[in-house]
Structure formats: C-alpha cells, structure tokens
C-alpha positions, 0 to 999 in steps of 0.5 A: 451553592456550588463552590468556584472550584467545583464550577471550574472543575466542571468547565475543565472536564467539558473542555478537556474531554473533546480535546483528548479525543481530537488531539491525536487527530490534530497531531496526525494532521499537523505531522502530515502537513509538516512532512509533506502535502496534506493526506487525502482519503485513501492516500497511497500506503505501501501494502508490501514490506518487500516494496517498502524495503526497496523504497517503494520502487516496485512497479516493474517487480512481480510481487505475487498476490500483492501485484493486485495493487502494485501492478495487476499486469504482473498477475499474468506471471502467476503459476500457482495459488499465492496468498498472505497478509501484511500489517503496519502501524504508520510511523509507529502510531498505535492508534492507526492500523493498516492491514491487508490480505489477499490471494492470487491464482492462475486462470485456465488456458491463456486467461492469465492470473487473477488477484483479490485483495482487502485493505483496511486503514483504521484510526481508533482512540480510546475504544472510539473509531474515528475513521475507517477506510476499506478497499476491496480489489479485484484484479486481472492480468494477462499476456498480450504477446510473447516472442523469444525475447519479449513478453507484453502483459496488460492488467486492470483492477476494480477497487471498491472504496468505503469510508466510515467516520465515527460519531463526533463529540456531540454524537452526530453521525457523519455517515459513510460513503462508497465509490469505485475506482479503476486502475490500468497497468502494463508490463514489458519483460525483455530477456527475463532480465529487464521489466518495465511497468506502468500503472494509472490509478483511479482513471475514472476520477472517483469521488466520495460524498454528496455534499462535501465531495472528496476526489480520490488521488489519481496517480501515474507510476512508471518503473523499471526493474533490472537483474544484472545478476540472477540474485541481484535486483535494481529498480527505479520508479517515477510516481506522479499524483495529479497536482503534486510534484513527481516522486522518485524512488529507487532500491536494490535487493541482494540474495546472499543465499537462496532463502535470504534477501536484504533490501535497501532503498530511497525516495524523494518528496518527502525524502526517506531511507528504506531497508528490509529483509525477506526469508523464503523457505519452502513456500513460506515467505516472511518479509520485513520492511522499514522506512524512515519518517519524513519531518517530525514523523517516526519510522514505519515498520511493516511485516508480511507473511505469504504462502505458496502451497504448491512449493510445499510439495516441491512445486514452483515457487 
C-alpha cells in the first residue's frame, strides 16, 4: 500500500505540471491587462527599431524595406534593393520572440516600388510551442502625381496571417487558422521637408477561426514628419484602433555626424518613453530601439540590421 506522503507527492506532481506550463501564459495575460487593453491576435508590435526609438511615430517617415508595414506608399521612393532583419523579445520575456525579415526594390518605369516581408511572433516554454503567429506581406507603392513642390503617393499591402496553437496539457491539438488582410495607405511630400502619411489596416475586417471567431485589429493611423534642418527630424502620429482610445506618439531624430543618429520619443495609452540610435556606414545600417514597459512590464530592446548593396559601390543610399 502506498504511503500518504507518496499519494500527496503524486497529486502535487499532477497539479504542478500543467501549472508550470500555463504560468508564463497567465503572467503575460495578467501583465497585458495591467498595462493596457487585452491583446488580440496579431496585435501591433513595432517591426523597426528606428520607429521604436521615435515612439512609434513613423507613418510619415520613409523606412526603406520596413515601409512594407509602416506605410506602403513610401515604397514609391525606393531607388535600390534594400533588405534586412530585426529581432525583439517583448518586455524582456525570453519565451516570447518577435522576428521580422524583408526586402524592397524598385519596379521598372513609373511602377514605383515593392516590398516583401515576413514576421513571426512565437511563445515557447520548456521546448513546447504555445502560440505561433506568422505574417507574410506583399506591398506596393507608387507615385500618383508630382509637381515642383508636392508629390502624392498611394500604396497597399496584402497580409497573409497564420496562427498555430500548441497542444494543450491534455494533448488536445487546437489546430491552426489563416486569413488575409488588406491595408491601404497614402503619403504626401511637400518641398522635401514635410511628409504626411496615412494608413488603414485590415480594412476588409479579416477574422480567424470558424467556431471561436477572432476579429483582427482594425487600425487607422495618420502622421506628419518634418525636417526643420537636413539632419533633424520631428514626427508625430495619431493611432486609433477600432473600439479603443486614440494613441498619441511623437519623436525626434538628430544626426550629429553623417553616419550616426540619436532618437527619442514618447507615446500615450499606455504611456512610455523611447530612445535609440542608428549607425549608417556604406550601406550597412545597424539600429537599436528601446521603449519602457507600461505598468508592471519590463523594458523592450530591439535590434535591426539592414543593407543597401548599391551603396557599397558608391550608389544611392
């Protein structure tokens, strides 16, 4: 006959095993609830450490290959092949990893520029995948009109969303789901000093799942970027998600020398402070972005590496 201590040990192991698996997920959900509204599938995360460093206020800024997500209309400014990768562990949580990679290039004639990108947000714990969200994006931006002082561009992006859940503690496979979302954007540049950007995300109201339907976030963002001096950028965004409070973002970028830039920014709802820096040397760009965590969440640190091959041989950067 088993001793009472053995029975107690067996019962405790049966209880603590699923708890140890679900504890980080519960902690993440609790933290998100404390720091702001509950997060939905494919919730917005900054892809670009440069954008993170200026508080996320990047709708009016040309970001190279990363314009695929921030404002496809800016791809109309593409002159050369540009590609790169970024990496982030949101709020310093090692079991949550956000990666992105992509490229952009110029199309023939007046067809503008195209961008292709891939994003992956994965939650893994003890070698077990709990959730995996992948996005493949194809974006296009082209110039609609141009005169001596003003240029108007429009763009769009098709996003293929795919979500996979890991098996539950009872070995039940929740399955996976895919859907497609459409983004539309615009950009107006005045005298090469002021740019106004606009993007509407998921305008076709995409959903995931057949039984438990999950609406993907629909957001509208407008922003303005202004260069008072050639090496100084100031930028401001207003971001609104359907059913949520508007979010204000603002930031600035300063170049003290041609190859080195420093950035700072703020955002509201939830409130945060951001900073970062970028090194641009002969076509290689290394960017670092930092933002404080709202509520009980820790800070986030993001790094990106990009390359414009034409600049290696003295071409346009």
